[in-house]
C-alpha positions as a printed Julia matrix, in Angstrom:
109×3 Matrix{Float64}:
   0.0     0.0     0.0
   1.09    3.56   -0.67
   1.19    5.95    2.25
   0.32    8.87   -0.01
   0.36    9.73   -3.69
   2.1    12.44   -5.68
   0.62   14.9    -8.14
   1.86   12.9   -11.16
   1.94    9.13  -11.72
   4.09    7.75  -14.57
   3.9     4.24  -16.01
   6.8     3.07  -18.18
   6.02   -0.18  -20.0
   8.82   -2.53  -20.93
   8.54   -2.63  -24.72
  11.84   -4.39  -25.48
  13.01   -7.84  -24.41
  16.47   -9.4   -24.49
  16.43  -12.83  -26.11
  20.03  -13.99  -25.99
  22.01  -11.37  -27.87
  18.94  -10.09  -29.72
  16.7    -7.29  -28.47
  13.11   -7.7   -29.64
  10.22   -5.28  -29.42
   7.24   -6.37  -27.33
   4.56   -5.26  -29.76
   1.41   -6.04  -27.77
  -1.47   -3.74  -27.03
  -1.95   -3.03  -23.32
  -5.39   -1.72  -22.44
  -5.44    1.3   -20.16
  -8.0     3.76  -18.89
  -8.0     7.5   -19.29
  -8.95    7.7   -15.6
  -7.07    6.04  -12.74
  -8.27    5.78   -9.13
  -5.22    5.39   -6.88
  -7.36    5.28   -3.73
  -7.44    1.5    -4.14
  -3.66    1.4    -3.63
  -3.31    3.88   -0.75
  -3.6     3.6     3.0
  -7.19    4.8     3.45
  -6.38    6.25    6.88
  -3.91    8.7     5.33
  -6.0    10.07    2.48
  -8.99   12.32    2.86
  -9.92   12.93   -0.77
 -10.31   10.93   -3.91
  -7.11   10.03   -5.68
  -8.41   10.26   -9.24
  -5.84   10.84  -11.97
  -6.53   11.68  -15.59
  -4.31   10.48  -18.4
  -2.57   13.6   -19.72
   0.15   12.31  -22.04
   1.16    9.08  -23.79
   4.39    8.39  -25.65
   4.45    5.81  -28.46
   7.42    4.16  -30.22
   6.9     3.32  -33.88
   9.54    0.91  -35.11
  10.74   -2.64  -34.66
  14.03   -2.26  -32.77
  15.37   -0.37  -29.76
  17.99    1.34  -31.93
  15.67    2.62  -34.64
  12.19    3.95  -34.98
  10.27    7.07  -34.24
   8.61    8.52  -31.14
   5.45   10.6   -31.05
   3.06   11.55  -28.29
  -0.54   12.32  -27.46
  -1.36   15.17  -25.08
  -4.69   15.93  -23.44
  -5.16   19.72  -23.36
  -8.69   19.61  -21.9
 -11.02   16.74  -21.03
 -11.78   14.93  -24.29
  -9.46   17.24  -26.25
  -6.47   15.19  -27.43
  -3.65   16.2   -29.77
  -1.04   14.1   -31.55
   2.45   15.62  -31.68
   4.51   14.01  -34.44
   7.63   16.06  -35.17
   6.39   19.37  -36.58
   2.85   18.08  -37.21
   0.19   18.64  -34.57
  -3.33   17.34  -35.12
  -6.42   16.96  -32.98
  -7.45   13.31  -32.51
 -10.28   11.38  -30.89
  -9.62    9.69  -27.55
 -10.37    6.29  -29.12
  -7.21    6.63  -31.21
  -5.21    7.3   -28.02
  -6.67    4.18  -26.37
  -5.93    2.06  -29.47
  -2.21    2.93  -29.53
   0.56    0.79  -28.01
   1.68    3.29  -25.4
   5.24    3.21  -24.1
   5.04    5.78  -21.3
   1.81    7.09  -19.75
   1.53   10.2   -17.58
  -1.39   10.71  -15.2
  -2.03   13.9   -13.21
């Protein structure tokens, strides 16, 4: 159990696996929610409010190896207002696209 929680929670998924001398990408979809209730993981005696976090940013790796590929991210500017940042291109996207991606790092605040 956690004694208390911080203002930001970060999940970093292991997307690469060593198999002998070869590093392979773990290319599986991991379902995640845009809302996370950390109250379930805290000492209830120490918290006096809800510990609800909203997903604010996801980073995705496009590529097949750890030494090549491309990173892009999704950022939530307002509830249900998501943007994809891909180099110099920024576009508004639907939250379903964010949930369908194979996220690498997820930031909740």
